[in-house]
C-alpha positions as CSV (number, residue, x, y, z in Angstrom):
1,M,-38.1,43.5,-88.3
2,K,-37.1,45.2,-85.0
3,K,-37.7,43.6,-81.7
4,A,-37.6,45.2,-78.2
5,K,-37.9,43.4,-74.9
6,I,-39.4,45.4,-72.0
7,I,-40.1,44.3,-68.5
8,L,-42.9,46.2,-66.8
9,G,-43.6,46.1,-63.1
10,G,-41.6,42.9,-62.7
11,F,-44.6,40.8,-63.8
12,L,-44.5,40.7,-67.6
13,I,-42.3,40.6,-70.6
14,V,-43.5,42.5,-73.6
15,I,-42.2,42.0,-77.1
16,L,-42.9,44.7,-79.6
17,I,-42.6,43.8,-83.2
18,L,-42.6,46.6,-85.7
19,S,-42.7,45.6,-89.3
20,A,-40.7,47.7,-91.8
21,C,-43.5,47.1,-94.2
22,A,-46.4,48.1,-91.9
23,P,-47.9,51.5,-91.6
24,A,-46.4,53.8,-88.9
25,G,-47.7,53.0,-85.5
26,N,-48.8,49.4,-86.5
27,V,-47.5,47.5,-83.5
28,F,-48.1,43.9,-82.6
29,V,-47.8,43.3,-78.9
30,N,-47.0,39.8,-77.5
31,I,-47.0,39.6,-73.7
32,D,-45.3,36.8,-71.9
33,W,-46.6,37.0,-68.3
34,V,-44.7,35.9,-65.3
35,D,-46.8,33.1,-63.5
36,F,-48.5,35.1,-60.7
37,I,-51.7,35.4,-58.8
38,K,-53.1,38.4,-56.8
39,F,-55.1,38.4,-53.6
40,N,-55.5,41.1,-50.9
41,D,-53.3,43.4,-53.0
42,I,-50.4,40.9,-52.5
43,T,-48.8,39.6,-55.7
44,Y,-47.7,36.0,-55.4
45,L,-45.2,34.4,-57.8
46,R,-45.0,30.7,-58.5
47,E,-42.2,29.0,-56.7
48,T,-40.4,26.2,-58.5
49,Q,-39.5,23.5,-56.0
50,N,-36.7,21.0,-56.3
51,A,-39.1,18.2,-55.9
52,P,-42.9,17.7,-56.3
53,V,-44.9,19.0,-53.4
54,S,-47.4,16.4,-52.2
55,I,-50.9,17.2,-51.2
56,N,-51.9,17.0,-47.5
57,D,-55.6,17.8,-47.5
58,N,-55.6,18.0,-43.7
59,V,-53.7,21.3,-43.8
60,L,-55.3,22.9,-46.9
61,V,-58.0,25.5,-46.5
62,P,-59.9,27.1,-49.5
63,Y,-58.8,30.7,-49.6
64,G,-60.2,32.2,-52.8
65,E,-61.0,31.6,-56.5
66,I,-59.5,33.0,-59.7
67,N,-61.9,35.4,-61.4
68,F,-59.9,36.3,-64.4
69,K,-57.1,34.7,-66.5
70,I,-54.9,37.4,-68.0
71,A,-53.0,35.4,-70.6
72,D,-54.8,35.2,-73.9
73,N,-57.2,37.9,-72.7
74,V,-55.1,41.0,-72.2
75,N,-52.9,42.7,-74.8
76,D,-52.4,46.0,-73.1
77,P,-48.9,46.2,-71.5
78,N,-50.3,49.0,-69.2
79,Y,-52.9,46.6,-67.6
80,H,-52.8,46.7,-63.8
81,S,-53.6,43.4,-62.2
82,K,-56.5,43.1,-59.8
83,N,-57.4,40.9,-56.9
84,S,-58.3,37.4,-57.9
85,D,-56.4,37.8,-61.2
86,A,-54.0,35.1,-62.4
87,A,-51.5,35.0,-65.3
88,Y,-52.2,31.5,-66.4
89,L,-54.7,29.8,-64.1
90,E,-58.1,29.4,-65.5
91,K,-61.1,31.3,-64.1
92,G,-62.7,29.2,-61.3
93,T,-59.5,27.7,-60.1
94,I,-59.6,27.2,-56.3
95,I,-56.7,28.8,-54.4
96,Y,-55.8,27.2,-51.0
97,S,-53.9,28.4,-48.0
98,S,-52.1,26.1,-45.6
99,K,-52.6,25.8,-41.8
100,D,-48.8,25.5,-41.7
101,Y,-48.0,29.0,-43.2
102,S,-49.4,32.5,-43.2
103,P,-51.6,33.1,-46.3
104,Y,-49.6,36.4,-46.6
105,F,-46.6,34.2,-47.4
106,R,-47.9,31.2,-49.3
107,L,-50.9,30.1,-51.3
108,A,-51.3,26.9,-53.4
109,V,-53.2,25.3,-56.3
110,K,-53.9,21.6,-56.8
111,K,-52.6,20.3,-60.1
112,D,-51.7,16.9,-61.5
113,G,-51.8,15.2,-58.2
114,G,-49.5,17.8,-56.5
115,L,-49.4,21.4,-55.4
116,L,-48.2,24.5,-57.2
117,I,-46.9,26.9,-54.6
118,Y,-47.2,30.7,-55.0
119,E,-45.2,32.9,-52.6
120,A,-45.6,36.6,-51.8
121,D,-43.4,38.8,-54.0
122,T,-44.7,42.3,-53.1
123,S,-47.2,43.5,-50.5
124,P,-48.3,47.1,-49.9
125,N,-48.6,46.3,-46.2
126,A,-45.2,44.7,-45.8
127,K,-43.1,46.6,-43.2
128,K,-40.7,43.9,-42.1
129,G,-39.3,40.7,-43.7
130,S,-41.7,38.6,-41.6
131,D,-44.6,40.2,-43.5
132,L,-43.3,38.5,-46.7
133,L,-41.6,35.4,-45.4
134,D,-43.2,33.1,-42.8
135,I,-40.1,31.0,-42.2
136,G,-39.2,31.5,-38.5
137,G,-38.2,28.2,-36.9
138,R,-38.8,26.4,-40.2
139,V,-35.4,26.5,-41.9
140,N,-33.1,23.4,-42.0
141,Y,-30.3,25.1,-43.9
142,I,-29.6,27.9,-46.3
143,G,-28.2,27.2,-49.8
144,I,-26.3,29.9,-51.6
145,N,-27.0,29.4,-55.3
146,S,-25.5,30.6,-58.6
147,E,-26.7,33.9,-60.2
148,I,-26.8,32.1,-63.5
149,D,-29.7,29.7,-62.9
150,G,-30.6,30.2,-59.2
151,K,-30.3,26.5,-58.7
152,T,-26.7,25.4,-58.8
153,E,-25.6,25.3,-55.1
154,L,-22.3,27.1,-54.5
155,A,-22.2,27.0,-50.7
156,T,-24.4,26.2,-47.7
157,I,-24.9,27.4,-44.1
158,K,-26.0,24.5,-41.9
159,D,-25.0,25.5,-38.4
160,T,-28.4,25.6,-36.6
161,A,-27.5,28.6,-34.4
162,Q,-26.2,30.6,-37.4
163,V,-29.2,29.6,-39.6
164,D,-31.6,30.8,-36.8
165,A,-29.7,34.1,-36.4
166,L,-29.7,34.8,-40.1
167,V,-33.4,34.0,-40.5
168,K,-34.1,36.3,-37.5
169,M,-32.2,39.2,-39.3
170,I,-34.5,38.6,-42.3
171,L,-37.7,38.6,-40.4
172,D,-36.7,41.7,-38.4
173,A,-35.3,43.6,-41.4
174,P,-37.3,46.6,-42.8
175,V,-38.9,46.4,-46.2
176,D,-38.4,49.4,-48.5
177,R,-40.8,49.3,-51.5
178,S,-40.1,52.8,-52.5
179,T,-36.9,52.1,-54.4
180,M,-36.8,48.3,-54.9
181,K,-33.1,48.8,-55.5
182,T,-30.9,45.8,-56.0
183,G,-27.2,45.8,-56.9
184,D,-24.5,44.3,-59.2
185,K,-23.2,41.3,-57.2
186,Q,-26.1,38.8,-57.1
187,C,-26.7,35.2,-55.9
188,F,-29.8,33.3,-54.8
189,L,-30.6,32.2,-51.3
190,E,-32.6,29.0,-51.1
191,F,-34.1,28.3,-47.7
192,H,-34.6,24.5,-47.2
193,L,-37.6,24.2,-44.9
194,V,-38.4,21.4,-42.4
195,D,-41.4,20.2,-44.4
196,G,-39.2,19.4,-47.4
197,T,-40.1,22.5,-49.5
198,T,-37.9,25.4,-50.3
199,T,-38.2,29.1,-50.9
200,N,-35.7,30.9,-53.2
201,R,-35.0,34.7,-53.2
202,G,-32.5,36.8,-55.1
203,Y,-29.9,38.5,-52.9
204,W,-27.4,41.2,-53.7
205,L,-24.2,41.1,-51.7
206,D,-23.1,44.6,-52.5
207,T,-26.3,46.3,-51.2
208,N,-27.5,43.6,-48.8
209,I,-31.0,43.5,-50.4
210,L,-33.1,40.4,-50.3
211,S,-35.8,40.3,-52.9
212,R,-38.1,42.2,-52.8
213,G,-36.9,45.2,-50.9
214,I,-35.8,43.5,-47.6
215,Q,-33.0,45.7,-46.3
216,L,-30.5,43.4,-44.4
217,P,-27.7,44.4,-42.1
218,Q,-24.1,44.3,-43.1
219,E,-23.5,41.3,-40.7
220,F,-25.8,39.2,-42.9
221,G,-23.8,40.0,-46.0
222,Q,-20.6,39.1,-44.2
223,A,-21.9,35.7,-43.3
224,I,-23.0,35.0,-46.8
225,S,-19.6,36.1,-48.2
226,K,-17.7,34.0,-45.7
227,A,-19.7,30.9,-46.6
228,L,-18.9,31.4,-50.3
229,S,-15.3,32.0,-49.5
230,D,-15.1,28.9,-47.3
231,S,-16.8,26.8,-49.9
232,N,-14.4,28.0,-52.6
233,N,-11.4,27.2,-50.4
234,E,-12.8,23.8,-49.5
235,N,-13.9,22.7,-52.9
236,A,-11.7,24.6,-55.3
237,N,-8.4,24.0,-53.6
238,D,-8.6,20.2,-54.0
239,T,-8.2,19.2,-57.6
240,S,-9.1,15.6,-56.6
241,S,-12.7,16.8,-56.3
242,I,-12.7,16.6,-60.1
243,T,-13.3,12.9,-60.9
244,Y,-13.2,13.2,-64.7
245,F,-11.3,15.9,-66.6
246,P,-11.4,15.1,-70.4
247,V,-8.7,16.7,-72.5
248,Q,-8.2,16.3,-76.2
249,K,-5.3,14.1,-77.2
250,D,-1.9,15.6,-77.9
251,G,-1.8,13.9,-81.3
252,Y,-4.2,16.3,-83.0
253,E,-6.1,14.4,-85.6
254,A,-6.8,17.5,-87.8
255,L,-10.6,17.1,-87.4
256,P,-12.5,20.2,-88.2
257,Y,-14.0,22.1,-85.2
258,P,-17.6,23.0,-84.9
259,A,-18.3,26.7,-85.2
260,A,-20.9,27.3,-82.4
261,L,-20.6,29.4,-79.3
262,M,-21.7,28.6,-75.8
263,Q,-21.8,31.1,-72.9
264,G,-22.3,30.4,-69.2
265,Q,-20.7,29.8,-65.8
266,L,-18.1,27.1,-65.1
267,V,-19.3,25.0,-62.1
268,I,-18.4,21.8,-60.4
269,D,-21.2,19.3,-60.7
270,N,-20.9,15.9,-59.1
271,G,-17.1,15.9,-59.8
272,Y,-17.4,17.2,-63.3
273,L,-16.5,20.6,-64.7
274,K,-19.6,21.8,-66.6
275,L,-20.7,25.1,-68.2
276,K,-24.1,26.1,-67.0
277,A,-25.7,28.0,-69.9
278,A,-26.2,31.7,-69.5
279,S,-29.9,31.2,-70.2
280,G,-30.0,29.2,-67.0
281,F,-31.6,26.2,-68.7
282,G,-30.5,22.6,-68.7
283,E,-28.2,20.6,-66.4
284,G,-24.9,21.9,-67.7
285,T,-22.5,20.7,-70.4
286,L,-19.3,18.9,-69.8
287,I,-16.3,20.6,-71.5
288,I,-13.7,18.6,-73.5
289,W,-10.7,20.8,-73.0
290,P,-8.0,21.6,-75.6
291,P,-4.8,19.6,-75.8
292,G,-2.4,20.2,-72.9
293,S,-5.0,21.6,-70.5
294,K,-4.6,20.7,-66.9
295,L,-6.0,21.6,-63.5
296,E,-4.3,23.9,-61.0
297,T,-5.3,25.7,-57.9
298,Q,-4.3,29.4,-58.0
299,E,-5.1,31.8,-55.2
300,G,-7.7,29.5,-53.8
301,V,-9.6,28.9,-57.0
302,L,-9.6,25.8,-59.2
303,T,-8.4,26.9,-62.6
304,I,-7.7,25.3,-66.0
305,V,-4.3,26.3,-67.5
306,N,-2.9,25.6,-71.0
307,R,0.5,24.0,-71.6
308,E,2.3,27.3,-71.2
309,G,0.7,27.7,-67.7
310,T,-1.6,30.5,-68.7
311,V,-5.0,30.4,-67.0
312,I,-7.8,30.0,-69.6
313,A,-10.7,29.4,-67.2
314,G,-11.6,29.3,-63.5
315,V,-14.5,27.7,-61.5
316,G,-17.2,30.3,-61.0
317,E,-16.2,32.4,-64.0
318,N,-18.6,33.4,-66.8
319,L,-17.1,32.1,-70.0
320,K,-17.6,32.1,-73.8
321,I,-16.3,28.8,-75.3
322,G,-16.3,28.1,-79.0
323,G,-16.9,24.6,-80.4
324,G,-19.8,22.3,-80.6
325,V,-21.7,19.3,-79.1
326,L,-20.2,15.8,-79.3
327,T,-21.6,12.4,-78.8
328,A,-20.0,10.0,-76.2
329,E,-18.5,8.1,-79.1
330,T,-16.8,11.2,-80.5
331,V,-15.5,12.1,-77.0
332,L,-13.7,8.7,-77.1
333,K,-12.2,9.6,-80.5
334,Y,-10.9,13.0,-79.3
335,T,-9.7,12.0,-75.8
336,G,-9.0,8.3,-75.9
337,Q,-11.4,7.5,-73.1
338,S,-15.2,7.2,-72.8
339,P,-17.1,9.4,-70.3
340,P,-18.1,7.7,-67.1
341,E,-21.5,6.0,-67.1
342,D,-23.1,8.6,-64.8
343,C,-21.8,11.5,-67.0
344,K,-24.5,11.5,-69.6
345,G,-23.6,14.7,-71.3
346,P,-24.1,16.8,-73.3
347,Y,-20.4,17.2,-74.2
348,W,-18.8,20.2,-75.7
349,L,-15.6,20.2,-77.8
350,A,-13.8,23.3,-76.8
351,V,-12.0,25.2,-79.6
352,P,-8.5,26.4,-78.7
353,G,-9.0,30.2,-78.8
354,I,-11.5,32.4,-77.1
355,Y,-12.5,31.3,-73.6
356,N,-13.8,34.5,-72.0
357,S,-14.7,38.1,-72.5
358,A,-11.0,39.0,-72.3
359,T,-10.5,36.9,-75.5
360,S,-7.5,34.9,-74.1
361,T,-5.8,32.8,-76.8
362,T,-4.1,29.5,-76.5
363,V,-2.3,27.3,-79.0
364,F,-1.6,23.6,-79.4
365,N,1.7,22.6,-77.7
366,P,2.5,19.0,-77.2
367,N,5.3,17.9,-74.9
368,P,8.2,20.3,-75.5
369,S,10.7,17.3,-75.5
370,T,9.1,16.2,-78.8
371,L,9.6,19.5,-80.6
372,S,12.4,20.4,-83.0
373,D,14.8,23.2,-82.1
374,E,13.2,25.4,-84.7
375,M,9.8,24.9,-83.1
376,R,11.2,25.6,-79.7
377,E,12.5,29.0,-81.0
378,N,9.3,29.9,-82.8
379,P,6.3,28.7,-80.6
380,M,3.9,29.6,-83.5
381,L,5.6,27.1,-85.9
382,L,3.9,24.1,-84.4
383,P,0.3,25.3,-84.6
384,A,1.2,26.7,-88.1
385,T,2.4,23.3,-89.2
386,I,-0.8,21.7,-87.9
387,Y,-2.9,24.3,-89.6
388,A,-0.9,23.9,-92.9
389,N,-1.5,20.1,-92.9
390,H,-5.2,20.5,-92.2
391,Y,-6.0,23.2,-94.7
392,S,-3.4,22.2,-97.4
393,V,-1.5,25.5,-97.4
394,S,2.2,26.3,-96.9
395,V,3.6,26.8,-93.4
396,D,4.4,30.4,-94.3
397,E,0.7,31.0,-95.3
398,A,-0.4,29.3,-92.1
399,L,1.9,31.6,-90.0
400,K,0.5,34.6,-91.8
401,R,-3.1,33.5,-91.1
402,L,-2.5,32.7,-87.5
403,E,-0.9,36.1,-87.0
404,I,-3.9,37.8,-88.5
405,Q,-6.2,35.7,-86.3
406,N,-4.2,36.6,-83.2
407,S,-3.9,40.4,-84.0
408,F,-7.4,41.0,-85.4
409,G,-9.0,40.9,-82.0
410,E,-7.1,44.0,-81.0
411,T,-9.1,46.0,-83.5
412,G,-12.3,45.7,-81.4
413,L,-14.4,45.6,-84.5
414,Q,-16.8,42.9,-83.3
415,T,-17.5,44.7,-80.0
416,E,-18.0,48.0,-81.9
417,L,-20.5,46.5,-84.4
418,S,-22.3,44.6,-81.7
419,T,-22.9,47.7,-79.6
420,Q,-23.4,50.3,-82.4
421,E,-25.2,48.2,-85.0
422,P,-27.3,45.7,-83.0
423,G,-30.2,45.9,-85.4
424,T,-28.3,44.7,-88.5
425,F,-25.0,43.1,-87.3
426,G,-25.2,39.4,-88.0
427,G,-21.8,38.3,-86.7
428,L,-18.1,38.1,-87.6
429,W,-16.0,35.0,-88.1
430,L,-12.9,33.7,-89.8
431,Q,-13.3,31.5,-92.8
432,H,-10.4,29.2,-93.4
433,E,-11.4,27.4,-96.6
434,P,-11.8,27.4,-99.6
435,E,-10.3,30.8,-99.1
436,F,-9.1,32.6,-96.0
437,K,-11.5,35.5,-95.2
438,I,-12.7,37.7,-92.4
439,V,-16.5,37.6,-92.8
440,V,-18.7,40.3,-91.5
441,A,-22.4,39.8,-91.8
442,F,-25.3,42.2,-91.8
443,T,-29.0,41.9,-92.4
444,R,-29.0,44.8,-94.8
445,D,-26.9,47.7,-96.1
446,G,-23.7,45.7,-95.2
447,E,-21.2,47.5,-97.4
448,A,-22.3,51.0,-96.3
449,T,-22.4,50.0,-92.7
450,F,-19.0,48.4,-92.9
451,R,-17.5,51.5,-94.6
452,K,-19.0,53.7,-91.8
453,H,-16.8,51.7,-89.3
454,Y,-13.6,51.8,-91.3
455,S,-10.5,53.1,-89.5
456,A,-6.8,52.9,-90.0
457,K,-6.4,50.0,-87.6
458,L,-8.4,47.9,-90.1
459,E,-6.2,48.7,-93.1
460,P,-3.9,45.6,-92.7
461,F,-6.9,43.3,-92.8
462,M,-8.8,44.9,-95.7
463,P,-7.7,42.4,-98.3
464,Y,-9.4,39.6,-96.3
465,F,-12.7,41.2,-95.5
466,E,-15.9,39.9,-97.1
467,V,-19.3,41.4,-96.3
468,R,-22.3,39.0,-96.5
469,T,-26.0,39.3,-96.0
470,V,-27.9,37.1,-93.5
471,K,-31.5,37.0,-92.5
472,V,-31.3,37.6,-88.8
473,S,-29.1,39.8,-86.7
474,L,-26.9,38.4,-84.0
475,A,-28.8,40.3,-81.3
476,V,-32.1,38.6,-82.4
477,L,-30.4,35.2,-82.4
478,E,-29.2,35.8,-78.9
479,Q,-32.6,37.1,-77.8
480,T,-34.4,34.2,-79.4
481,Q,-32.0,31.8,-77.5
482,L,-33.1,33.4,-74.2
483,Q,-36.8,33.6,-75.0
484,I,-37.2,30.1,-76.3
485,G,-35.1,28.8,-73.4
486,H,-37.6,30.6,-71.1
487,V,-40.5,28.7,-72.8
488,F,-38.7,25.4,-72.4
489,D,-38.2,26.2,-68.7
490,K,-41.9,26.9,-68.2
491,L,-42.6,23.6,-69.9
492,D,-40.2,21.8,-67.6
493,I,-38.2,20.6,-70.5
494,P,-34.4,20.6,-69.9
495,T,-32.4,22.0,-72.9
496,N,-29.0,23.2,-74.0
497,S,-28.7,25.8,-76.7
498,A,-26.0,27.6,-78.8
499,V,-26.0,30.4,-81.3
500,H,-24.5,29.1,-84.6
501,V,-23.2,32.4,-86.1
502,I,-22.0,31.0,-89.4
503,E,-25.3,29.2,-90.1
504,N,-27.3,32.2,-88.7
505,R,-29.4,30.1,-86.5
506,V,-30.0,29.0,-82.9
507,D,-29.6,25.3,-82.0
508,F,-31.6,23.7,-79.1
509,T,-30.7,20.2,-77.9
510,V,-33.3,18.2,-75.9
511,A,-33.6,14.6,-74.9
512,E,-35.2,12.1,-77.3
513,S,-37.4,11.0,-74.4
514,V,-39.3,14.4,-74.4
515,R,-39.8,14.6,-78.2
516,T,-43.5,13.9,-77.9
517,K,-43.9,16.7,-75.3
518,V,-41.9,19.2,-77.4
519,E,-43.9,18.4,-80.6
520,G,-47.2,18.7,-78.6
521,A,-46.1,22.1,-77.4
522,I,-45.3,23.2,-81.0
523,Q,-48.7,22.0,-82.2
524,S,-50.6,23.7,-79.4
525,G,-48.8,27.0,-80.0
526,K,-47.1,27.0,-76.6
527,L,-43.7,26.7,-78.4
528,D,-43.4,28.9,-81.4
529,L,-40.2,28.4,-83.3
530,P,-39.0,30.8,-85.9
531,E,-37.4,29.4,-89.0
532,Y,-33.9,30.1,-87.7
533,A,-34.4,28.0,-84.5
534,V,-33.6,24.3,-84.8
535,I,-34.3,21.5,-82.3
536,S,-32.1,18.4,-82.2
537,Y,-33.0,15.3,-80.2
538,V,-30.3,13.2,-78.4
539,N,-30.4,10.0,-76.4
């Protein structure tokens, strides 16, 4: 089964599923619409506020009524939305404007005792920023948020005069709808308004574009960059800003490591170093760092270094960290101390090894004063001894395996298969017991595909390769992680997730307190889990 994800017009996600057993041209189309409404040719997107927006009937004025609900009624990806259309609101839903804001900026819907706010995304008549954003004289401060989730605040601008000047630049800036170009270096600007609500827009520092199509001057970008730089210097230079930095004990207990992989951005959250998942969902996961890790400030950035002084991670970096989720009790076992009461987890046991896309490697290294002369001369001897004790092999065998592990990454095979065989490549990992193997998985035609990618650089590793068949490709697992995470987000259910390559599945972790809500979503069909997606509930 082949899946493709397509975004059309910025308003919908289309998943085309072509069955290998179906006749040619038999395509099932599943459209996941962005939550929008349309009036007066203006497309409004739902704005997710940091706090519930209370209803003030004194300022609400009926503005229109939804005539057509697109979801569940439209299966044509080429459908063009019309005025009074809504993605998810039912026909007959009353739309309100507010006396406090221009209806060309904001509209609202009453729901569950509060308001759902919709804000203008695109307007054919928008010539200036003020045609899209009615925020003049209304901004308390500007938050600069992470590109990962759009919510984690990296820096702020609170000086009143500067805030007013930047807002004026936005309102006066021209809008160019012809290109809708963006850029490569993104963050999100969150405008905190005097009425307690916020408005959040994507911003690209390299092109000075504010979503959608607002062309800002270079001076604006310089102010944002300076605020980010000042924040990094203020927060990252001071290691005392980290109130809890859990590190695995030097006396390694030979406990097996989980084999999952988590990706995201390393951020400081309330004094804790957390990884915000790449999917953007959940509140972040506290990292339990490998033995010997410590905090240092290098070139104005708070970094984590291993015992040799090599940087393995830095605040703000996008990382890949192997390992798995721990309970608070297990954190105590690995670190010798329990997490603070206000640090509820989840917790992630970091595997010594791959930390980022550069595949940096670290090894165990207790205090050098405790090492024998032989171990001082051969820094690989200590990890080999630990490995040998854990897997019941000789030290010589352990040294050989660790050398294979360290040198195999230079072949680039995993990257090659991921990019050239995304439809069938199921992952690659090292198996340490009962036999040492380099496992390569495919959904079909594994032996033939592997032979196609043979080269001389793989020859030293050929005795260890084993090709296996799995049900689902790695690309599909990763796509499923993002898609289901998106559904959880729409349901307002915080979750953390990880792709478990060896088990060929995606794991989602949610709080026990929302089990009923999750099960209700599954029963109603709002949350459709494939057999390779597993939900775990934690307290």
